C-alpha positions in Angstrom: 76.3 -24.9 -0.3 72.9 -23.9 0.0 72.0 -20.9 2.2 68.9 -20.8 4.4 66.8 -17.7 4.2 64.2 -16.4 6.5 62.1 -13.5 5.1 59.5 -11.5 7.0 56.4 -10.6 4.6 53.5 -8.3 5.3 50.1 -8.4 3.5 49.6 -12.1 3.2 46.0 -13.2 4.4 45.2 -16.8 3.2 46.7 -20.1 1.9 46.4 -18.8 -1.7 48.6 -15.7 -0.6 51.2 -18.2 0.6 51.1 -20.4 -2.4 51.6 -17.4 -4.7 54.6 -16.3 -2.8 55.8 -19.8 -2.7 55.4 -20.1 -6.4 57.6 -16.8 -7.0 60.3 -18.2 -4.8 60.4 -21.5 -6.8 60.8 -19.7 -10.0 63.8 -17.9 -8.8 65.5 -21.3 -7.7 64.5 -21.5 -4.3 64.2 -24.9 -2.7 62.6 -26.5 0.5 60.1 -23.7 0.6 57.8 -23.2 3.4 55.6 -20.0 3.6 53.3 -19.1 6.5 51.0 -16.6 6.0 49.9 -16.3 9.6 53.4 -15.4 11.1 54.2 -13.6 7.7 57.4 -15.9 7.3 59.1 -17.4 4.2 61.8 -20.1 4.9 63.7 -21.6 2.0 67.1 -22.6 0.4 69.0 -21.1 -2.4 72.5 -21.1 -3.9 72.7 -17.4 -4.6 75.1 -15.0 -3.0 72.5 -12.4 -2.4 68.7 -13.1 -1.7 67.8 -9.6 -3.6 66.2 -11.5 -6.6 64.0 -13.4 -4.2 63.0 -10.3 -2.5 62.1 -8.6 -5.9 60.1 -11.7 -6.8 58.0 -11.7 -3.6 57.5 -7.9 -4.1 56.3 -8.5 -7.6 53.5 -10.6 -6.2 52.3 -7.7 -4.4 53.3 -8.3 -0.8 55.9 -6.2 1.1 59.3 -7.8 2.4 60.2 -6.3 5.8 63.6 -5.5 7.2 65.0 -8.2 9.3 64.9 -5.7 12.2 61.3 -4.8 11.7 59.0 -5.7 14.7 55.8 -5.7 12.4 53.5 -8.4 13.5 50.2 -9.9 12.0 48.0 -7.7 14.5 49.9 -4.6 13.7 49.4 -5.2 9.8 45.8 -4.7 10.7 46.6 -1.0 10.9 47.2 -0.9 7.3 43.6 -1.3 6.6 42.4 1.3 9.3 43.0 4.5 7.2 41.8 3.0 4.0 38.6 1.4 5.9 37.7 4.9 7.4 38.0 6.6 4.1 36.1 4.0 2.3 33.3 3.9 4.9 33.0 8.0 4.5 32.6 7.6 0.9 30.2 4.7 0.9 27.8 6.0 3.2 26.5 9.0 1.1 26.5 6.6 -1.9 24.1 4.2 0.1 21.8 7.2 0.9 21.8 7.9 -2.9 19.7 4.8 -3.2 16.9 6.6 -1.4 17.7 10.3 -2.0 19.1 10.4 -5.7 21.7 13.2 -6.3 24.2 14.4 -8.9 25.6 11.1 -10.6 29.1 12.8 -11.0 29.4 13.3 -7.4 28.8 9.8 -7.1 31.3 8.9 -9.5 34.0 11.0 -7.4 33.1 9.1 -4.2 33.2 5.7 -5.9 36.5 6.6 -7.6 38.0 7.4 -4.2 37.1 3.5 -3.0 38.3 2.3 -6.5 41.7 3.8 -6.1 41.8 2.3 -2.6 40.7 -1.0 -3.8 43.5 -1.0 -6.4 46.0 0.0 -3.7 45.1 -2.9 -1.4 44.2 -5.5 -3.9 45.6 -4.7 -7.2 49.1 -5.6 -7.1 48.5 -8.7 -5.0 45.7 -10.0 -7.3 47.9 -9.4 -10.5 50.9 -11.0 -8.7 48.9 -14.2 -7.8 47.7 -14.4 -11.3 51.3 -14.1 -12.7 52.2 -16.9 -10.3 49.3 -19.3 -11.3 47.2 -19.0 -8.1 44.4 -16.4 -8.4 43.4 -15.4 -5.1 40.3 -13.7 -3.4 41.8 -10.2 -4.3 41.1 -10.8 -8.0 37.4 -11.5 -7.4 37.1 -8.4 -5.2 38.7 -6.2 -8.0 36.6 -7.8 -10.6 33.4 -7.3 -8.5 34.4 -3.8 -7.9 35.6 -2.8 -11.2 32.5 -4.2 -13.0 30.1 -2.3 -10.8 32.2 0.8 -11.3 32.5 0.7 -15.3 28.8 -0.4 -15.6 27.7 2.7 -13.4 30.1 4.9 -15.5 28.7 3.5 -18.9 25.3 4.3 -17.7 26.1 7.8 -16.6 27.6 8.7 -19.9 24.7 7.4 -21.8 22.2 9.0 -19.5 20.8 5.9 -17.9 19.6 6.7 -14.5 20.3 3.1 -13.2 23.7 3.5 -11.2 25.5 1.1 -9.2 28.4 3.2 -7.7 27.2 2.3 -4.2 27.7 -1.5 -5.0 31.4 -1.2 -6.0 32.1 0.9 -2.9 30.4 -1.2 -0.6 32.0 -4.5 -1.7 35.3 -2.8 -1.1 34.5 -1.5 2.3 33.0 -4.5 3.6 36.1 -6.6 2.5 38.5 -4.0 4.1 36.3 -4.2 7.3 36.7 -8.0 7.1 40.3 -8.1 6.5 40.9 -5.6 9.5 38.7 -8.1 11.8 40.5 -11.0 10.3 43.9 -9.7 10.9 43.3 -8.9 14.4 42.0 -12.3 14.9 44.8 -14.0 13.2 47.2 -12.4 15.5 45.5 -14.1 18.4 46.4 -17.6 16.8 50.2 -16.4 17.6 49.7 -15.5 21.3 51.7 -18.3 22.6 54.6 -17.8 20.3 54.5 -14.1 20.9 54.6 -14.8 24.6 57.5 -17.1 24.3 59.4 -14.8 22.1 58.9 -11.7 24.6 60.7 -14.0 27.3 63.7 -13.7 25.5 66.0 -11.2 27.2 68.1 -8.7 25.3 71.0 -7.9 27.8 73.1 -9.7 30.3 75.5 -8.6 33.0 78.9 -10.4 32.5 81.5 -10.7 35.4 85.1 -11.6 34.9 85.0 -14.0 38.1 83.3 -14.8 41.5 85.6 -12.5 43.6 84.8 -9.5 41.4 81.3 -8.6 40.8 82.3 -5.7 38.6 81.4 -6.3 34.9 79.6 -5.0 31.6 76.4 -5.2 30.2 76.5 -7.2 27.1 74.0 -8.3 24.5 72.6 -11.7 24.9 73.9 -12.7 21.4 77.5 -12.0 22.8 77.2 -14.7 25.7 79.5 -17.4 25.3 79.5 -21.0 27.0 81.4 -20.7 30.2 80.6 -17.0 30.9 79.9 -15.8 34.5 76.8 -14.0 34.5 75.3 -11.8 37.5 71.4 -12.1 37.5 69.8 -9.5 39.8 66.4 -9.1 41.5 63.6 -9.0 38.6 65.9 -9.7 35.7 65.3 -12.5 33.1 67.8 -15.3 32.9 69.9 -14.7 29.9 71.1 -18.2 29.1 70.7 -21.9 30.0 73.1 -22.8 32.8 73.5 -23.2 36.7 73.8 -21.2 39.8 77.3 -21.2 41.0 76.7 -18.7 43.8 73.7 -17.1 45.6 70.1 -18.0 45.1 67.0 -16.8 43.5 63.0 -17.2 43.5 62.4 -18.1 39.9 59.0 -17.7 37.9 59.2 -20.5 35.1 55.5 -20.4 34.7 55.4 -20.0 30.9 58.2 -22.5 30.2 57.0 -25.3 32.6 53.3 -24.7 33.0 53.7 -24.4 36.9 52.3 -21.3 38.5 54.3 -21.2 41.5 57.9 -19.7 42.0 60.7 -22.0 42.5 63.6 -21.1 45.0 67.1 -22.3 43.3 70.5 -22.2 44.5 74.1 -23.3 44.0 74.5 -26.2 41.6 70.6 -26.1 40.1 69.8 -25.3 36.7 68.3 -22.3 35.2 66.6 -21.8 32.0 66.6 -18.9 29.7 63.5 -16.5 29.9 62.6 -17.6 33.6 62.3 -14.4 35.7 64.4 -14.0 38.9 61.6 -12.5 41.2 63.7 -12.2 44.3 67.2 -12.6 45.1 70.6 -12.3 43.3 72.9 -15.0 42.1 75.9 -15.6 39.8 75.4 -18.3 37.2 77.5 -20.1 34.5 76.2 -20.0 30.9 76.1 -23.5 29.3 73.7 -23.2 26.5 73.4 -19.7 24.6 71.5 -18.1 21.7 69.6 -20.5 19.4 70.7 -23.6 21.5 68.9 -22.6 24.6 65.8 -24.5 25.5 63.4 -21.5 25.1 64.6 -20.7 21.4 64.5 -24.5 20.7 60.6 -24.2 21.8 60.2 -21.2 19.5 61.6 -22.9 16.5 59.7 -26.0 17.2 56.2 -24.1 16.9 57.3 -22.1 13.9 58.3 -25.3 12.1 55.4 -27.3 13.1 52.9 -24.6 11.8 54.5 -24.5 8.3 54.4 -28.2 7.9 50.8 -29.2 6.2 48.7 -32.2 7.4 47.2 -34.2 4.7 43.8 -32.7 5.3 45.1 -29.4 4.1 46.8 -30.6 1.1 43.2 -31.4 -0.3 42.1 -27.9 0.6 45.0 -26.4 -1.0 44.5 -28.1 -4.3 40.9 -27.0 -4.5 41.8 -23.4 -3.4 44.3 -23.3 -6.2 41.7 -23.9 -8.9 38.7 -22.3 -7.1 39.1 -18.6 -8.5 39.3 -19.7 -12.1 36.2 -21.8 -11.7 34.3 -19.1 -10.0 35.3 -16.5 -12.9 33.8 -19.0 -15.4 30.6 -19.4 -13.3 30.3 -15.5 -13.3 30.6 -15.4 -17.0 28.1 -18.3 -17.6 25.7 -16.3 -15.1 26.2 -13.1 -17.2 25.5 -15.0 -20.6 22.6 -16.9 -19.5 20.7 -14.1 -18.0 21.3 -11.9 -20.9 20.1 -14.5 -23.4 17.1 -15.3 -21.2 16.0 -11.8 -21.9 17.0 -10.0 -18.7 18.6 -6.4 -19.1 22.1 -6.4 -19.4 22.6 -4.5 -16.1 20.5 -7.2 -14.3 22.8 -10.0 -15.7 25.9 -8.1 -14.8 24.8 -7.5 -11.2 24.1 -11.2 -10.8 27.5 -12.0 -12.4 29.1 -9.5 -10.0 27.3 -10.9 -7.0 28.9 -14.6 -7.9 32.5 -13.0 -7.8 31.9 -11.4 -4.5 30.0 -14.0 -2.8 32.6 -16.8 -3.4 35.2 -17.1 -0.6 38.4 -19.0 -1.4 39.7 -17.6 1.9 37.5 -19.6 4.1 38.9 -22.8 2.7 42.6 -21.5 2.8 42.2 -20.4 6.3 40.4 -23.7 7.6 43.3 -25.7 8.5 46.3 -23.4 9.3 44.4 -21.1 11.7 43.3 -24.2 13.6 47.0 -25.7 13.4 48.4 -22.7 14.7 46.1 -22.0 17.5 46.4 -25.7 18.6 50.3 -25.4 18.6 50.2 -22.2 20.7 47.7 -23.7 22.9 49.8 -26.8 23.4 52.9 -24.8 24.0 51.3 -22.8 26.9 50.4 -26.0 28.6 54.0 -27.5 28.2 53.1 -29.8 25.0 55.3 -29.2 22.0 54.7 -30.5 18.6 57.5 -30.8 16.3 55.3 -31.3 13.1 51.6 -31.2 12.4 52.1 -34.9 11.7 52.0 -35.3 15.6 49.1 -33.2 16.0 47.2 -35.0 13.4 48.0 -38.5 14.2 47.9 -38.6 17.9 44.2 -38.9 18.5 44.2 -41.9 16.1 46.5 -44.0 18.3 45.6 -47.6 18.9 48.6 -48.6 21.2 50.5 -46.7 23.8 53.7 -48.2 24.7 55.4 -46.9 28.0 58.9 -46.9 29.3 58.9 -47.3 33.1 61.7 -45.5 34.7 61.4 -41.8 34.5 58.4 -41.9 32.4 55.6 -43.8 34.5 57.7 -43.4 37.5 59.5 -40.2 38.5 63.4 -40.1 38.4 63.7 -39.2 41.9 64.0 -42.4 44.2 62.2 -42.5 47.9 63.2 -44.7 50.7 60.3 -47.2 51.2 61.8 -49.3 54.2 65.0 -50.1 56.2 65.3 -53.7 57.2 67.8 -54.5 60.0 69.6 -57.7 60.6 71.4 -59.5 63.5 69.6 -57.3 66.0 71.2 -54.2 65.0 69.8 -51.0 66.2 68.1 -49.0 63.5 69.4 -45.5 64.9 72.9 -46.7 64.4 72.4 -48.1 60.9 70.7 -44.6 60.0 73.9 -42.8 61.5 76.1 -44.9 59.3 73.9 -44.3 56.2 73.9 -40.5 56.7 77.6 -40.3 57.5 78.9 -42.2 54.7 76.5 -41.4 51.9 77.7 -37.7 52.1 80.8 -38.6 50.2 78.6 -39.5 47.1 76.7 -37.2 44.5 74.7 -40.1 43.2 71.0 -39.6 43.2 70.5 -42.7 45.5 72.7 -41.0 48.1 70.8 -37.6 47.7 67.7 -39.5 48.4 69.1 -41.3 51.4 70.5 -38.0 52.7 67.1 -36.3 52.0 65.0 -39.1 53.8 67.2 -39.3 57.0 68.0 -35.7 57.3 65.6 -35.2 60.2 66.2 -38.4 62.1 70.1 -39.0 61.9 72.5 -38.5 64.8 75.8 -37.1 63.4 78.6 -39.9 63.6 82.1 -39.0 62.4 83.6 -41.3 59.5 86.9 -41.4 57.6 88.2 -42.9 54.5 84.7 -42.5 53.0 84.8 -42.7 49.3 82.3 -43.6 46.3 83.1 -46.5 44.0 81.3 -46.2 40.8 79.1 -48.9 39.9 79.2 -50.4 43.4 78.2 -47.8 46.2 80.0 -46.1 49.0 82.7 -47.1 51.5 84.0 -45.7 55.0 85.3 -46.2 58.4 84.3 -45.1 61.8 86.5 -43.9 64.6 86.3 -47.6 66.2 88.0 -49.2 63.1 84.6 -50.9 61.7 84.6 -50.7 58.0 81.5 -50.2 56.3 80.1 -50.7 52.5 76.6 -49.7 51.3 75.6 -50.7 47.7 74.9 -53.7 45.6 76.7 -56.3 47.7 74.7 -59.6 47.1 72.6 -60.8 44.2 69.8 -62.1 46.6 69.2 -58.6 48.2 66.6 -56.6 46.2 67.4 -53.4 47.9 70.6 -51.6 48.9 72.7 -53.9 51.4 74.5 -52.2 54.3 77.6 -54.2 55.3 79.9 -54.0 58.5 83.1 -55.8 58.8 81.8 -58.1 55.7 78.6 -59.0 57.6 75.2 -57.8 56.3 73.4 -55.6 59.0 70.6 -54.1 56.9 69.0 -53.4 53.8 67.2 -50.4 52.2 64.3 -50.9 50.2 64.0 -47.8 47.6 61.2 -47.2 45.0 60.4 -44.6 42.4 57.1 -42.7 43.0 54.3 -43.1 40.4 53.6 -39.8 38.4 50.6 -38.0 39.3 47.4 -38.8 37.3 49.3 -42.0 35.7 46.5 -44.3 36.6 43.8 -42.0 35.9 45.2 -41.2 32.4 45.9 -45.1 31.7 42.4 -46.1 32.8 41.1 -43.3 30.4 43.2 -44.8 27.5 42.0 -48.2 28.1 38.2 -47.1 28.3 38.9 -45.6 24.8 39.8 -49.1 23.6 43.4 -48.0 23.3 45.8 -50.8 24.6 48.6 -49.6 27.0 51.6 -51.8 27.4 54.8 -51.4 29.7 58.2 -52.1 28.1 61.2 -51.7 30.5 64.7 -53.0 30.9 64.1 -53.5 34.7 63.2 -56.9 36.0 59.8 -58.4 36.0 59.1 -57.9 39.8 59.6 -54.2 39.6 57.9 -53.9 36.3 54.8 -55.8 37.3 54.4 -54.0 40.7 54.5 -50.7 38.7 51.9 -52.0 36.1 49.6 -53.2 38.8 49.7 -49.9 40.4 48.6 -47.9 37.3 46.4 -50.5 35.6 48.6 -51.7 32.7 47.8 -55.3 31.7 50.7 -56.2 29.6 54.2 -56.1 30.7 57.5 -56.6 28.5 60.6 -56.6 31.2 64.3 -57.0 30.8 64.1 -55.4 27.4 67.3 -54.3 25.5 67.0 -51.4 23.0 67.0 -53.9 20.1 64.2 -55.6 21.6 62.0 -52.5 22.2 62.6 -51.6 18.6 61.3 -55.2 17.7 58.2 -54.8 19.8 57.5 -51.3 18.4 57.6 -52.5 15.1 55.3 -55.5 15.9 52.7 -53.0 17.3 53.3 -50.5 14.4 51.9 -53.2 12.0 48.7 -53.6 14.0 48.0 -50.0 14.4 49.0 -46.4 15.1 51.7 -46.9 17.8 53.0 -44.1 20.4 56.1 -44.9 22.3 56.9 -42.7 25.5 60.4 -42.8 26.9 63.1 -40.6 28.2 66.4 -42.4 28.1 69.3 -42.8 25.8 68.3 -46.3 25.3 64.9 -45.2 24.3 66.1 -42.9 21.1 65.6 -46.0 18.6 62.2 -46.9 19.9 61.0 -43.4 19.7 62.2 -43.0 16.2 60.6 -46.4 15.0 57.2 -45.7 16.6 54.4 -44.1 14.6 54.8 -41.2 16.9 57.3 -40.9 19.6 56.7 -38.8 23.0 59.6 -37.7 25.0 60.0 -35.5 28.3 61.1 -31.9 28.0 64.2 -32.7 30.3 65.0 -36.3 28.9 68.2 -37.0 27.1 69.2 -35.1 24.0 68.9 -38.3 22.1 65.4 -38.9 23.3 64.2 -35.4 22.5 65.9 -35.5 19.2 64.1 -38.8 18.3 60.7 -37.8 19.5 57.8 -36.1 17.5 56.2 -34.6 20.8 57.9 -33.2 23.7 55.9 -32.7 27.0 56.8 -30.9 30.1 58.0 -33.6 32.8 56.0 -32.3 35.9 52.7 -32.7 34.3 53.4 -35.7 32.1 50.2 -37.5 32.3 48.0 -34.5 32.7 49.6 -33.1 29.8 49.3 -36.3 27.7 45.7 -36.3 28.5 45.4 -32.7 27.2 47.6 -33.6 24.1 45.1 -36.3 23.1 42.1 -33.9 23.7 43.8 -31.1 21.7 44.7 -33.3 18.8 41.0 -34.7 18.6 39.4 -31.1 19.1 41.8 -29.6 16.5 40.7 -31.9 13.7 37.1 -31.7 14.7 37.5 -28.0 14.3 39.1 -28.4 10.9 36.4 -30.5 9.7 34.0 -28.0 10.9 35.9 -25.1 9.2 36.1 -27.1 5.8 32.4 -28.3 5.9 31.6 -24.6 6.3 33.6 -23.4 3.6 32.5 -26.0 1.1 28.9 -25.7 2.4 29.0 -21.9 2.3 30.2 -21.7 -1.2 28.0 -24.5 -2.5 25.0 -22.6 -1.4 26.1 -19.1 -1.6 27.1 -19.4 -5.4 24.0 -20.8 -6.9 22.1 -18.3 -5.0 23.9 -15.2 -6.3 23.8 -16.9 -9.8 19.9 -17.2 -9.6 19.6 -13.4 -8.7 18.9 -13.9 -5.0 21.6 -12.1 -3.7 22.7 -8.5 -4.5 26.6 -7.8 -4.5 26.5 -5.7 -1.1 25.0 -8.8 0.7 27.2 -10.9 -1.1 30.3 -8.8 0.2 29.2 -8.9 3.7 28.6 -12.7 3.5 32.1 -13.3 2.1 33.8 -11.5 4.8 31.7 -13.0 7.5 32.6 -16.4 6.0 36.4 -16.1 6.4 35.8 -14.5 9.9 33.7 -17.5 11.0 36.5 -19.8 10.2 39.2 -17.9 12.1 36.7 -17.4 15.3 36.0 -21.1 15.1 39.6 -22.0 15.3 40.2 -19.7 18.2 37.9 -21.8 20.3 40.7 -24.3 20.5 42.3 -22.0 23.1 40.0 -22.8 25.8 39.5 -26.5 24.7 42.0 -28.1 27.1 41.7 -25.8 30.3 
């Protein structure tokens, strides 16, 4: 049986690095490989008993495999460049001064040699490893540029030629190291949301034996089992998904739900791993633990989504893979042409070096994954979770939005709209009956009725109260009157109230429309996106909701198989989005071009969907998701345009002799930095 491996890797900086590592893993027999240079993770399957051969293969490409316990992050990896950058800068400054105040050439040689050693340390093994795996990266060109300038200068020094270019080789390396340092820090920001979620994961929990004994022991979160009783104290994080069984707490769930306010929760209410108990003490029972918790699933969703490549990136990857060999050929042609045109060899060599250094495959390699990483993190912070980059890429291209009604356009909670009395019955008496009998039920309708009439009821004793599933509730008062509340007769649209087999009242209930539903649906329609309501409810209820939010086309009384058929019909017309939250919505969510479900929907709906959105801000976040999708691919196009435009202009200028290698090195570093910085603008694009 194939084993799944997750390996942390230090030193990768662009898509070519990922491709080089991926090829190394593939040569060792790895399958289903995904390598993410931003997070520094490689995931793959293999049949080996031990992954040591894969680790060796990765390290042979020049990258460092980290221990599983290592906490090294992308941002911290930038520190690897700090010491070398300082030394390289201190060596380069006097070499630059030598351009204006010439001094001993052998001293210049020593200073430049220090920088060459640093270049070999940082770029040598990775450059050679990338060539071995058939994907030459930017490190190859940095080394070629540095070595060319160094050995040309060394040759001139030996033969007594005063034209030395030691400063060129040194400054190339210094500028690239600086660019790598800044780039690493910038790339770290693309992971802010995932880091924030990961930091929410608690490490310890306090387990107790039972409710009567608060004595217990501190245990690792990984040792919690479903059914364990956990005591959560003031200021602690919730260690597992579960429910409060004693006490209460004021919980901060901001990062998980997007809501900035704290929520008071007590007995019977659900709590989520990672939320913070800002005030209070309570005992909870663990239901979901470890990787099965809601927070862990969010983190895994974000990681997996980032490693999946959209179509636009596949094109850039293909170009990046052949980019370096093409540039090397252009550099050689530049050298040959200039030399045969009569230019001194050193002039031809400097122009050839400029071609090597000015080109930037990293910009193309960074264009898409950085934007995707920022977008996924930005969405997660707002309560929008993309299972793959497919959802992010396709969402803004949608032509049809198909909405389920109950729990999607309307909230799951019911509200009392009206109480109708018959046979001159007293309204207050009926309210007393409703409140007295419904206390025997745990049904959502009963909870809504009790909440609505809590302030207006007058307590009246009832006996023999009980809930009858699929019908309602029954009970007797002390005078011997028998009451039934529920679905008594088909001609009633609401919930009928019966006294001694005679209807005395009717409760009309409705679900509230979600906030911003009308506004967002109007916005979709204004963008020529057709909105359709599909529901299993009757035509009267469906039409009422559709009219309220502005949906013109309605399909009511739809069974699951009928929903699938409708979704398929719309799929054939154009890219179709289906939004639902119930078990019966699962097949339609799977069938649609893209399925969107609510974070607290049924497991079937969540597993079937491509995008998951927090329930409380469904329509607000749906609008944000559309903007994020559109903005992301606008940024990607800008990045790719810049990468292609930059190289298309810069390489010919260098070949024609208009750029010296030092300016070329600076431009190359700025090119990559521009792409990363441009991607980071997405963090503010949906606020």
